[in-house]
Structure formats: C-alpha cells, structure tokens
C-alpha positions as CSV (number, residue, x, y, z in Angstrom):
1,M,120.7,128.6,118.9
2,N,119.1,129.6,115.6
3,A,120.9,129.6,112.3
4,P,120.6,133.4,111.6
5,A,122.6,134.2,114.8
6,L,125.4,131.8,113.7
7,K,125.7,133.6,110.4
8,E,126.1,136.9,112.1
9,W,129.3,135.7,113.9
10,P,132.6,136.5,112.2
11,L,134.2,133.8,110.0
12,W,137.5,132.4,111.2
13,E,140.1,130.4,109.3
14,V,141.6,127.4,111.1
15,F,145.1,126.1,110.9
16,V,146.3,123.0,112.7
17,R,149.8,121.6,113.2
18,S,149.8,117.8,113.3
19,K,152.1,115.7,115.5
20,Q,154.2,114.8,112.5
21,G,154.3,118.2,110.9
22,L,156.4,121.3,111.5
23,E,154.0,123.8,110.0
24,H,150.4,124.7,110.5
25,K,148.0,123.8,107.6
26,H,144.7,125.3,106.7
27,C,141.9,122.9,107.7
28,G,138.8,125.0,107.1
29,S,136.6,127.8,108.3
30,L,134.0,128.3,111.0
31,H,131.8,131.0,112.5
32,A,132.4,131.9,116.1
33,S,131.6,134.8,118.4
34,D,135.2,135.6,119.4
35,A,138.8,134.2,119.3
36,R,138.5,132.0,122.4
37,H,135.2,130.5,121.1
38,A,136.8,129.9,117.6
39,L,139.7,128.1,119.2
40,Q,137.4,125.8,121.2
41,M,135.2,125.1,118.2
42,A,138.3,124.4,116.0
43,R,139.6,122.0,118.6
44,D,136.2,120.1,118.6
45,V,135.7,120.1,114.9
46,Y,139.3,119.7,113.4
47,T,141.1,117.6,116.0
48,R,138.6,114.9,117.0
49,R,141.2,112.2,116.7
50,Q,143.8,114.0,118.8
51,E,146.0,114.5,115.8
52,G,146.8,118.1,116.4
53,V,149.4,119.7,118.7
54,S,148.7,123.4,118.0
55,I,145.8,125.4,116.5
56,W,145.7,128.9,115.1
57,V,142.5,130.7,114.4
58,V,142.5,133.9,112.3
59,P,139.6,136.2,111.4
60,S,139.0,135.7,107.7
61,A,138.6,139.5,107.4
62,S,142.2,139.9,108.5
63,I,143.6,137.8,105.7
64,T,144.9,139.6,102.6
65,A,145.5,137.4,99.6
66,S,147.0,137.8,96.1
67,E,144.6,137.7,93.2
68,P,144.7,134.5,91.1
69,D,144.3,136.4,87.9
70,S,147.4,138.5,88.7
71,K,149.7,135.5,89.4
72,D,152.0,136.1,86.4
73,A,152.7,139.7,87.2
74,F,152.8,139.1,90.9
75,F,155.2,136.1,91.0
76,D,157.3,136.4,87.8
77,P,159.5,139.2,89.1
78,A,160.9,136.8,91.7
79,A,162.4,134.5,89.0
80,D,165.2,137.0,88.3
81,K,166.4,137.0,91.9
82,V,168.5,133.9,91.9
83,Y,170.2,134.9,95.1
84,R,167.0,134.1,96.9
85,H,167.3,130.4,96.0
86,P,168.6,128.3,98.9
87,T,171.4,126.8,96.7
88,F,173.5,129.9,97.5
89,Y,173.5,129.2,101.3
90,E,174.9,126.4,103.4
91,I,172.8,125.6,106.4
92,P,174.8,124.4,109.4
93,D,173.9,120.9,110.7
94,K,173.0,122.3,114.1
95,V,170.1,124.3,112.6
96,G,168.1,121.0,112.3
97,H,165.4,120.5,109.7
98,M,164.6,123.6,107.7
C-alpha cells in the first residue's frame, strides 16, 4: 500500500476504556477506510498489551469542539448555576460509583 492512498482515507479518533477505568479516554488518531477497519487498526495499535476492554472509533469530521479562544465566554455562564453542582444532590448507595 502506498502512502498517498493512506492519506486519502478518513481520519478517525480512537477512545479506549481500560480494565481499571469506567470511561473511555482518547488515545490518538488513525486513518482507515471505514469504521470496521478503524476498529481493527485501533485494536492493533492502541491495545497491544491487552489493557483495553472497549474501543470507540469516531470519524474526526463528526466531532464538533469548542474554540479554545472562546473558553471564557463559553464556560463562564455555567458558574452562576450552582444548582448544577453535585453538592445539592444525594446519590443513593445502590447507584455505585458515579
């Protein structure tokens, strides 16, 4: 396979959940022809030591992110909504770790 063909494949973001973790964490990016191919490549590249229990692959083009330069305007309005802080809620023991 030649390098120009690889660059024409879509870029995918890879998220892996480790055996100890409860959440998926971003591990990196890779080029793949489709979702199944991206999943197989992610397994081979990011879980070589069998540390993962789950992998998500997401097309990079599908991710929408906030702008770092707009962080003050974007995140400051949440500071005045104290009811969103978890101190106002009691979580029952049967819920488990949250």
